[in-house]
ROSE-41396 format. One record per residue (C-alpha): x, y negated, z; residue in three letters. Coordinates in steps of 0.2 Angstrom, whole numbers, padded with zeros to 4 digits, always signed. Layout:
# residues N
XYZala/...
END
This chain:
# residues 751
-0144-0178-0593unk/-0135-0167-0581unk/-0116-0171-0575unk/-0109-0163-0592unk/-0118-0175-0602unk/-0116-0191-0592unk/-0098-0187-0591unk/-0097-0182-0610unk/-0105-0201-0614unk/-0093-0209-0604unk/-0077-0201-0613unk/-0085-0204-0630unk/-0090-0223-0625unk/-0072-0224-0619unk/-0064-0219-0633unk/-0076-0232-0646unk/-0071-0247-0633unk/-0054-0243-0634unk/-0054-0242-0655unk/-0063-0256-0653unk/-0051-0266-0648unk/-0035-0255-0655unk/-0043-0260-0672unk/-0057-0273-0672unk/-0048-0288-0661unk/-0032-0285-0671unk/-0025-0297-0679unk/-0006-0306-0681unk/-0006-0317-0669unk/-0008-0302-0657unk/+0003-0292-0664unk/+0015-0305-0657unk/+0010-0307-0640unk/+0004-0290-0634unk/+0019-0280-0636unk/+0026-0295-0627unk/+0013-0295-0613unk/+0011-0275-0610unk/+0032-0277-0609unk/+0037-0292-0601unk/+0020-0300-0595unk/+0026-0296-0577unk/+0041-0311-0580unk/+0025-0324-0581unk/+0021-0322-0560unk/+0036-0332-0557unk/+0034-0350-0566unk/+0018-0345-0551unk/+0029-0343-0536unk/+0041-0353-0540unk/+0028-0369-0541unk/+0022-0361-0524unk/+0039-0361-0517unk/+0042-0380-0524unk/+0026-0385-0520unk/+0032-0380-0500unk/+0046-0385-0499unk/+0039-0403-0504unk/+0025-0403-0495unk/+0020-0401-0477unk/+0006-0398-0466unk/-0003-0397-0448unk/+0007-0402-0434unk/+0022-0388-0437unk/+0036-0392-0450unk/+0032-0385-0468unk/+0022-0368-0459unk/+0019-0369-0480unk/+0036-0360-0486unk/+0034-0347-0470unk/+0015-0344-0479unk/+0023-0345-0496unk/+0037-0333-0492unk/+0025-0320-0484unk/+0016-0321-0499unk/+0028-0314-0510unk/+0034-0302-0501unk/+0015-0294-0498unk/+0012-0295-0516unk/+0031-0286-0520unk/+0023-0273-0507unk/+0008-0272-0515unk/+0016-0272-0533unk/+0024-0255-0527unk/+0014-0245-0517unk/+0002-0245-0531unk/+0016-0242-0543unk/+0021-0226-0532unk/+0002-0222-0527unk/-0001-0225-0548unk/+0012-0212-0551unk/+0002-0200-0540unk/-0012-0202-0543unk/-0010-0196-0563unk/-0001-0182-0560unk/-0018-0175-0550unk/-0029-0181-0566unk/-0018-0179-0580unk/-0027-0188-0592unk/-0017-0189-0611unk/-0015-0205-0618unk/-0028-0211-0629unk/-0008-0210-0642unk/-0003-0194-0639unk/-0022-0186-0641unk/-0031-0196-0653unk/-0027-0202-0673unk/-0029-0214-0680unk/-0022-0225-0665unk/-0013-0241-0669unk/+0004-0242-0659unk/+0014-0254-0658unk/+0026-0248-0641unk/+0031-0234-0642unk/+0024-0219-0630unk/+0029-0209-0618unk/+0023-0193-0614unk/+0016-0199-0593unk/-0003-0195-0592unk/-0013-0209-0594unk/-0027-0215-0577unk/-0025-0224-0572unk/-0014-0237-0580unk/+0004-0243-0568unk/+0002-0258-0577unk/-0015-0266-0573unk/-0017-0258-0555unk/+0006-0267-0552unk/-0003-0283-0559unk/-0019-0284-0551unk/-0014-0278-0533unk/+0001-0294-0536unk/-0012-0309-0541unk/-0023-0302-0527unk/-0012-0305-0517unk/-0003-0319-0523unk/-0021-0329-0523unk/-0033-0323-0506unk/-0012-0328-0497unk/-0011-0345-0507unk/-0029-0351-0512unk/-0027-0365-0499unk/-0011-0373-0507unk/-0015-0373-0523unk/-0029-0377-0537unk/-0043-0366-0547unk/-0034-0366-0560unk/-0017-0360-0550unk/-0029-0345-0547unk/-0038-0345-0565unk/-0020-0343-0570unk/-0015-0326-0560unk/-0031-0318-0566unk/-0029-0324-0581unk/-0011-0317-0584unk/-0016-0301-0572unk/-0032-0299-0585unk/-0023-0303-0603unk/-0008-0289-0596unk/-0020-0276-0595unk/-0030-0280-0610unk/-0014-0279-0619unk/-0012-0260-0615unk/-0027-0256-0625unk/-0023-0267-0636unk/-0003-0260-0643unk/-0014-0238-0639unk/-0006-0233-0627unk/-0022-0232-0611unk/-0042-0230-0613unk/-0051-0244-0606unk/-0058-0234-0593unk/-0037-0233-0588unk/-0036-0252-0586unk/-0053-0251-0578unk/-0048-0240-0566unk/-0030-0246-0561unk/-0035-0265-0560unk/-0049-0257-0548unk/-0036-0249-0537unk/-0024-0261-0539unk/-0036-0274-0530unk/-0038-0260-0517unk/-0020-0257-0511unk/-0022-0278-0511unk/-0032-0280-0499unk/-0028-0267-0489unk/-0011-0274-0486unk/-0017-0291-0483unk/-0028-0285-0468unk/-0014-0275-0463unk/-0004-0291-0460unk/-0018-0301-0452unk/-0020-0290-0439unk/-0002-0289-0438unk/+0001-0308-0435unk/-0013-0306-0421unk/-0007-0294-0414unk/+0014-0299-0415unk/+0007-0315-0404unk/+0002-0300-0390unk/+0015-0287-0393unk/+0030-0294-0403unk/+0044-0282-0404unk/+0033-0266-0402unk/+0024-0275-0419unk/+0040-0277-0427unk/+0045-0259-0422unk/+0028-0251-0431unk/+0032-0261-0446unk/+0051-0259-0445unk/+0046-0238-0445unk/+0031-0239-0459unk/+0043-0248-0469unk/+0055-0236-0469unk/+0047-0219-0467unk/+0034-0227-0484unk/+0056-0227-0493unk/+0057-0209-0485unk/+0042-0201-0492unk/+0044-0209-0509unk/+0061-0204-0510unk/+0056-0184-0505unk/+0041-0185-0516unk/+0053-0191-0532unk/+0066-0175-0529unk/+0079-0186-0529unk/+0091-0175-0521unk/+0088-0155-0521unk/+0089-0145-0507unk/+0105-0145-0498unk/+0109-0126-0493unk/+0107-0129-0473unk/+0090-0133-0478unk/+0086-0119-0490unk/+0093-0107-0476unk/+0081-0113-0465unk/+0068-0109-0473unk/+0072-0093-0477unk/+0074-0093-0456unk/+0057-0097-0458unk/+0048-0083-0468unk/+0051-0072-0454unk/+0052-0078-0439unk/+0059-0072-0423unk/+0064-0074-0404unk/+0084-0083-0411unk/+0094-0079-0426unk/+0112-0079-0429unk/+0118-0095-0428unk/+0106-0107-0423unk/+0087-0107-0410unk/+0073-0103-0420unk/+0067-0120-0417unk/+0072-0125-0435unk/+0062-0113-0441unk/+0046-0115-0432unk/+0047-0133-0439unk/+0048-0128-0458unk/+0036-0113-0455unk/+0020-0125-0449unk/+0028-0141-0464unk/+0026-0127-0475unk/+0010-0120-0472unk/+0004-0136-0471unk/+0010-0146-0485unk/+0013-0129-0496unk/+0034-0122-0501unk/+0040-0137-0508unk/+0052-0147-0504unk/+0041-0160-0498unk/+0032-0147-0485unk/+0052-0144-0480unk/+0059-0163-0478unk/+0042-0173-0471unk/+0045-0165-0451unk/+0063-0177-0453unk/+0051-0194-0458unk/+0041-0189-0443unk/+0055-0186-0433unk/+0066-0199-0436unk/+0051-0213-0432unk/+0048-0203-0414unk/+0068-0203-0410unk/+0066-0222-0413unk/+0050-0226-0405unk/+0060-0213-0390unk/+0077-0223-0390unk/+0065-0241-0390unk/+0053-0235-0374unk/+0072-0228-0365unk/+0079-0248-0366unk/+0064-0257-0362unk/+0063-0247-0347unk/+0082-0248-0342unk/+0082-0267-0347unk/+0064-0274-0340unk/+0073-0289-0334unk/+0077-0296-0347unk/+0061-0295-0356unk/+0053-0310-0357unk/+0036-0314-0354unk/+0020-0314-0364unk/+0008-0324-0365unk/+0000-0320-0348unk/+0014-0321-0339unk/+0019-0300-0339unk/+0033-0295-0344unk/+0037-0283-0357unk/+0040-0265-0354unk/+0039-0247-0359unk/+0030-0248-0373unk/+0028-0263-0374unk/+0049-0266-0377unk/+0061-0281-0377unk/+0072-0286-0391unk/+0085-0275-0382unk/+0072-0257-0387unk/+0067-0265-0404unk/+0085-0267-0409unk/+0091-0251-0404unk/+0080-0242-0411unk/+0081-0251-0429unk/+0100-0249-0428unk/+0097-0232-0426unk/+0089-0233-0442unk/+0103-0238-0454unk/+0117-0230-0445unk/+0127-0220-0458unk/+0125-0206-0446unk/+0110-0204-0443unk/+0101-0211-0457unk/+0102-0195-0466unk/+0091-0186-0456unk/+0075-0196-0458unk/+0076-0187-0474unk/+0086-0169-0472unk/+0078-0157-0462unk/+0091-0150-0453unk/+0094-0144-0436unk/+0099-0162-0431unk/+0084-0169-0434unk/+0073-0162-0420unk/+0089-0161-0412unk/+0091-0180-0410unk/+0077-0182-0407unk/+0076-0169-0392unk/+0091-0176-0385unk/+0085-0196-0385unk/+0067-0188-0376unk/+0078-0179-0361unk/+0087-0198-0361unk/+0069-0205-0357unk/+0063-0193-0348unk/+0078-0191-0336unk/+0079-0209-0333unk/+0060-0208-0328unk/+0065-0196-0315unk/+0079-0202-0308unk/+0072-0222-0308unk/+0055-0212-0300unk/+0062-0212-0278unk/+0075-0219-0270unk/+0086-0214-0256unk/+0080-0205-0243unk/+0063-0201-0252unk/+0056-0184-0253unk/+0041-0182-0262unk/+0031-0172-0274unk/+0025-0185-0284unk/+0037-0187-0296unk/+0038-0167-0300unk/+0032-0167-0317unk/+0045-0180-0322unk/+0058-0169-0320unk/+0048-0155-0327unk/+0046-0163-0345unk/+0063-0166-0346unk/+0069-0150-0341unk/+0056-0144-0351unk/+0061-0155-0370unk/+0081-0154-0364unk/+0076-0131-0366unk/+0067-0137-0382unk/+0083-0148-0387unk/+0093-0130-0383unk/+0082-0119-0396unk/+0089-0134-0407unk/+0105-0134-0404unk/+0116-0125-0394unk/+0128-0142-0389unk/+0112-0151-0381unk/+0120-0137-0366unk/+0130-0156-0364unk/+0115-0163-0358unk/+0116-0155-0342unk/+0138-0159-0343unk/+0133-0179-0346unk/+0117-0179-0332unk/+0131-0172-0318unk/+0145-0184-0321unk/+0130-0198-0321unk/+0122-0192-0307unk/+0140-0187-0297unk/+0149-0204-0301unk/+0133-0215-0299unk/+0122-0222-0285unk/+0110-0207-0290unk/+0122-0195-0282unk/+0113-0191-0268unk/+0100-0183-0283unk/+0113-0168-0282unk/+0105-0164-0265unk/+0086-0167-0268unk/+0079-0148-0276unk/+0071-0159-0292unk/+0085-0158-0301unk/+0088-0140-0301unk/+0070-0139-0307unk/+0071-0144-0323unk/+0087-0135-0323unk/+0077-0120-0320unk/+0064-0125-0333unk/+0079-0130-0345unk/+0083-0110-0344unk/+0067-0104-0345unk/+0064-0112-0361unk/+0079-0107-0368unk/+0075-0090-0361unk/+0068-0082-0379unk/+0086-0085-0387unk/+0095-0074-0373unk/+0083-0063-0375unk/+0086-0061-0393unk/+0102-0059-0390unk/+0104-0045-0377unk/+0093-0038-0393unk/+0108-0038-0407unk/+0124-0039-0397unk/+0129-0057-0389unk/+0131-0061-0408unk/+0126-0081-0407unk/+0141-0076-0395unk/+0155-0069-0405unk/+0149-0081-0418unk/+0148-0099-0406unk/+0164-0092-0401unk/+0172-0091-0421unk/+0165-0109-0424unk/+0174-0115-0407unk/+0191-0105-0413unk/+0190-0095-0398unk/+0204-0084-0403unk/+0215-0092-0411unk/+0220-0099-0393unk/+0229-0112-0388unk/+0238-0126-0404unk/+0238-0143-0408unk/+0235-0149-0427unk/+0236-0166-0427unk/+0228-0165-0447unk/+0213-0161-0439unk/+0212-0173-0424unk/+0216-0188-0438unk/+0202-0178-0447unk/+0189-0181-0435unk/+0193-0198-0428unk/+0192-0206-0448unk/+0176-0197-0449unk/+0167-0203-0434unk/+0173-0220-0437unk/+0169-0219-0458unk/+0150-0213-0452unk/+0147-0224-0439unk/+0157-0239-0449unk/+0173-0246-0442unk/+0165-0262-0435unk/+0150-0253-0426unk/+0162-0239-0420unk/+0176-0251-0411unk/+0164-0261-0404unk/+0149-0247-0397unk/+0165-0240-0385unk/+0171-0258-0382unk/+0155-0263-0375unk/+0152-0245-0367unk/+0167-0248-0356unk/+0167-0266-0356unk/+0148-0263-0344unk/+0155-0250-0336unk/+0170-0257-0328unk/+0164-0275-0325unk/+0144-0272-0320unk/+0145-0255-0314unk/+0130-0252-0309unk/+0117-0237-0314unk/+0113-0243-0332unk/+0128-0247-0338unk/+0136-0228-0328unk/+0121-0221-0338unk/+0125-0227-0354unk/+0145-0224-0352unk/+0142-0203-0346unk/+0129-0199-0360unk/+0141-0206-0373unk/+0160-0205-0369unk/+0162-0183-0362unk/+0153-0180-0377unk/+0164-0190-0392unk/+0179-0187-0380unk/+0176-0168-0377unk/+0175-0166-0397unk/+0190-0179-0399unk/+0201-0168-0389unk/+0195-0151-0397unk/+0199-0157-0413unk/+0217-0155-0409unk/+0216-0136-0408unk/+0205-0132-0423unk/+0193-0142-0439unk/+0177-0150-0431unk/+0163-0157-0439unk/+0158-0176-0441unk/+0138-0175-0434unk/+0146-0163-0418unk/+0146-0178-0405unk/+0132-0188-0412unk/+0123-0186-0396unk/+0137-0198-0389unk/+0133-0210-0399unk/+0115-0213-0396unk/+0118-0222-0378unk/+0131-0230-0387unk/+0120-0240-0397unk/+0111-0248-0381unk/+0128-0253-0376unk/+0130-0260-0392unk/+0114-0272-0392unk/+0117-0273-0373unk/+0131-0284-0375unk/+0131-0291-0395unk/+0117-0296-0399unk/+0114-0310-0389unk/+0098-0301-0381unk/+0106-0302-0364unk/+0113-0317-0360unk/+0116-0328-0343unk/+0105-0342-0341unk/+0115-0358-0346unk/+0127-0351-0352unk/+0121-0349-0372unk/+0132-0335-0381unk/+0146-0336-0370unk/+0141-0324-0355unk/+0132-0308-0354unk/+0122-0308-0336unk/+0124-0288-0328unk/+0111-0283-0318unk/+0123-0287-0300unk/+0122-0304-0306unk/+0142-0304-0313unk/+0145-0312-0331unk/+0155-0305-0346unk/+0160-0316-0357unk/+0158-0314-0375unk/+0164-0327-0387unk/+0153-0333-0400unk/+0163-0323-0416unk/+0159-0306-0409unk/+0139-0309-0412unk/+0146-0312-0431unk/+0155-0296-0432unk/+0143-0286-0425unk/+0132-0291-0434unk/+0143-0292-0452unk/+0146-0272-0441unk/+0126-0270-0445unk/+0126-0279-0465unk/+0142-0264-0467unk/+0132-0249-0461unk/+0115-0254-0473unk/+0127-0255-0486unk/+0133-0238-0482unk/+0117-0231-0478unk/+0109-0240-0498unk/+0126-0232-0508unk/+0124-0212-0498unk/+0106-0216-0505unk/+0109-0225-0521unk/+0126-0218-0525unk/+0125-0226-0545unk/+0127-0243-0535unk/+0145-0243-0533unk/+0147-0228-0547unk/+0152-0217-0533unk/+0164-0203-0542unk/+0158-0185-0536unk/+0172-0182-0529unk/+0168-0195-0517unk/+0148-0192-0516unk/+0145-0182-0502unk/+0124-0181-0509unk/+0133-0172-0521unk/+0131-0155-0513unk/+0114-0158-0514unk/+0112-0160-0532unk/+0111-0143-0546unk/+0103-0133-0534unk/+0084-0134-0546unk/+0095-0133-0561unk/+0102-0116-0556unk/+0086-0107-0552unk/+0076-0115-0566unk/+0090-0106-0574unk/+0093-0089-0567unk/+0072-0091-0567unk/+0076-0090-0586unk/+0085-0076-0588unk/+0073-0067-0575unk/+0061-0070-0588unk/+0071-0063-0601unk/+0079-0045-0594unk/+0073-0033-0601unk/+0064-0023-0586unk/+0053-0037-0583unk/+0049-0044-0598unk/+0043-0023-0601unk/+0034-0023-0584unk/+0045-0006-0584unk/+0059-0011-0569unk/+0064-0026-0557unk/+0077-0039-0555unk/+0086-0040-0539unk/+0094-0058-0536unk/+0110-0060-0526unk/+0126-0067-0523unk/+0139-0065-0510unk/+0136-0086-0500unk/+0121-0088-0491unk/+0119-0106-0498unk/+0119-0097-0516unk/+0106-0085-0510unk/+0097-0095-0501unk/+0095-0110-0515unk/+0090-0095-0525unk/+0076-0090-0517unk/+0067-0107-0513unk/+0073-0112-0533unk/+0067-0098-0542unk/+0050-0097-0547unk/+0038-0084-0538unk/+0051-0088-0523unk/+0057-0071-0525unk/+0070-0062-0511unk/+0086-0063-0514unk/+0102-0054-0505unk/+0120-0061-0501unk/+0131-0048-0505unk/+0149-0045-0491unk/+0162-0050-0502unk/+0177-0053-0487unk/+0165-0066-0481unk/+0162-0071-0462unk/+0146-0062-0454unk/+0126-0073-0458unk/+0110-0071-0455unk/+0109-0062-0473unk/+0116-0045-0464unk/+0102-0044-0449unk/+0091-0045-0463unk/+0084-0030-0475unk/+0103-0027-0487unk/+0101-0026-0505unk/+0101-0005-0505unk/+0085-0006-0495unk/+0078-0019-0507unk/+0081-0011-0523unk/+0074+0007-0514unk/+0055-0002-0509unk/+0056-0009-0527unk/+0058+0009-0533unk/+0045+0014-0523unk/+0033+0002-0530unk/+0021-0002-0517unk/+0009+0009-0525unk/+0011+0002-0542unk/+0017+0015-0555unk/+0037+0009-0560unk/+0051+0018-0568unk/+0068+0021-0557unk/+0076+0006-0569unk/+0082-0011-0558unk/+0093-0024-0563unk/+0101-0036-0557unk/+0106-0056-0557unk/+0123-0059-0545unk/+0128-0079-0545unk/+0144-0084-0538unk/+0147-0101-0537unk/+0163-0108-0551unk/+0172-0101-0566unk/+0174-0079-0559unk/+0178-0064-0565unk/+0162-0052-0558unk/+0170-0044-0545unk/+0174-0025-0542unk/+0163-0020-0530unk/+0149-0027-0541unk/+0155-0021-0557unk/+0154-0002-0547unk/+0137-0005-0544unk/+0129-0008-0561unk/+0131+0000-0578unk/+0134-0013-0588unk/+0135-0032-0586unk/+0134-0050-0599unk/+0141-0064-0590unk/+0141-0083-0596unk/+0144-0099-0586unk/+0131-0112-0581unk/+0130-0131-0579unk/+0124-0141-0571unk/+0123-0161-0576unk/+0117-0177-0571unk/+0120-0192-0582unk/+0131-0185-0592unk/+0146-0176-0576unk/+0145-0160-0574unk/+0138-0160-0552unk/+0141-0140-0550unk/+0146-0124-0558unk/+0141-0106-0558unk/+0144-0091-0563unk/+0128-0081-0568unk/+0131-0063-0569unk/+0116-0052-0580unk/+0115-0034-0572unk/+0109-0018-0579unk/+0107-0001-0571unk/+0108-0002-0552unk/+0118+0015-0545unk/+0118+0010-0527unk/+0129-0002-0517unk/+0141+0001-0506unk/+0140-0010-0490unk/+0151-0020-0476unk/+0150-0025-0461unk/+0160-0044-0460unk/+0175-0042-0448unk/+0171-0061-0443unk/+0158-0070-0436unk/
END
């Protein structure tokens, strides 16, 4: 029997067994029981969970007080995690296998519940219940009887069996699901046991990586399930990655290179574009953890072997800082959205870590070559940050102020900081070369963004808007406590660590506050000023560094000075963390509070995929495309719309952004719509007519611009609305254009 015969035999046996269960075991009692089990059977796990929790509360054991309760809680948590992870992984596997459910594929099925259009292999129900049952059994096996174990597995079996009985799964689906769920549960149990052992040796790194792993898995799930379309900036940077260059109109090339790598590995998909954001967010927390661990290594408790934990081993200040970074509303989105800010934050934090190591590598009067490489690495990191975002230049200003105003000022008289400066400038040189070739266009753009041409003016409105945005993205409680901590440490401790935290924070935020008096400043422009502010906040208020014998009433500075820290401040600190976590949760799931669209910052990330699908439908229906005798130019007057269309229209076509009075953007440096038409006419060796049509998209309900109407023979117009849960999230005007005659192109006058 060859492989095909074996496969057909197994499939035939699977169908026979399915009908045996679905028809052969049918009876009136099962017709009532099985639909309940398939829909509500998971509720029957709760009596077992309640039993083990009550048993743990009423019966202690060992030398510690009621240790069974802790074990029972861990068992419930791991069981829940097994359930959630299994459900997610099985959904992904179903899409790969693509087996049709029996209720959709076979005749004569007794269907007792609804039959969805989702795929069949493996069964989610079977996988989920066996994942939960195996986890609960293994982690509570020493505290329950055999009857308890029998209850768990009988329940898992009956729920799984019900899926074939009600007509929605084959027996093979159920078996595969049960084995997969049990495997996931055993894997998590193994990881849990290893983590427990590791925690005894390196508690802070264990908690850090466990926390980051959980956050990253959530983000991967969030990205892979397409809850948010690409933002216009992400789509535009993806367009850059399709045309690699030394630099680009408004930013350096780093973001394009990183997206190019992600897309090369995972394809031109949302996941391929965004997965680097997850990676850079994790790395940012790791190096923030390492930085705080080095800065406050004398605050780290001793290990069981008596050695101080430092560096990657960390301390509670590093752990709290690294995890707080993940939940503050300003930083949390950059673990999902891959704009320039995700790698920029990483290079800033990495540069902080390397710079701190560099300034601590030698003392006054020392002149060695041993520490030169750390300065070189710091300079390289700063240079890579400059290739990502030009505001990395603030690192030089902050570093200079720190050296000038601290006990490390002697380093300004040595050559090592200037080596770092030279290395950073060398790394940044591609941007300089590109600008020399393009009439320094980035300088003009940056001057336009900074409102240089507008001269000196005072705008109280923009100042209040920016200040309010800073309070909002950090949250009011943490914002106030952060700057209180920075100034309190600088005034009370007056050490090199306090100066480092202060001068890499306050000058950045102060600059943009002053700048907002002159013109509009975006909320994220000052974000690097809050990185060391997080460490200062944790240092002062988390209770991690208290003076011996003073409980929670005093903070011990490195120079022996004690700063008062009222007990109520810690309560306020944790309330601030709770508020930050709530705001971050709402930003991911606005429906939690039924947030109106006008107040929902994620609304601008919805409706783009629907637009791409609609434009793709129109593209396929146009006469030239349908007959193969013509081509279609897809364009807009907005680079955001043009970029989204390039990504979401099937086939990722080349798109164009025409100038109708807007400021300049990257599309103006690439071949324009007339060049695209000439390329289409040439046909690259294919036989074509001269017919070229077009699709023009404009946001909102609008008439066709005269410049566009003159460039085509005739046009049709439609209004398209993208809906989400019955609400209009975006509205577009789509013009189908016929007979392209050429377009008069004017260079934008503003940058």
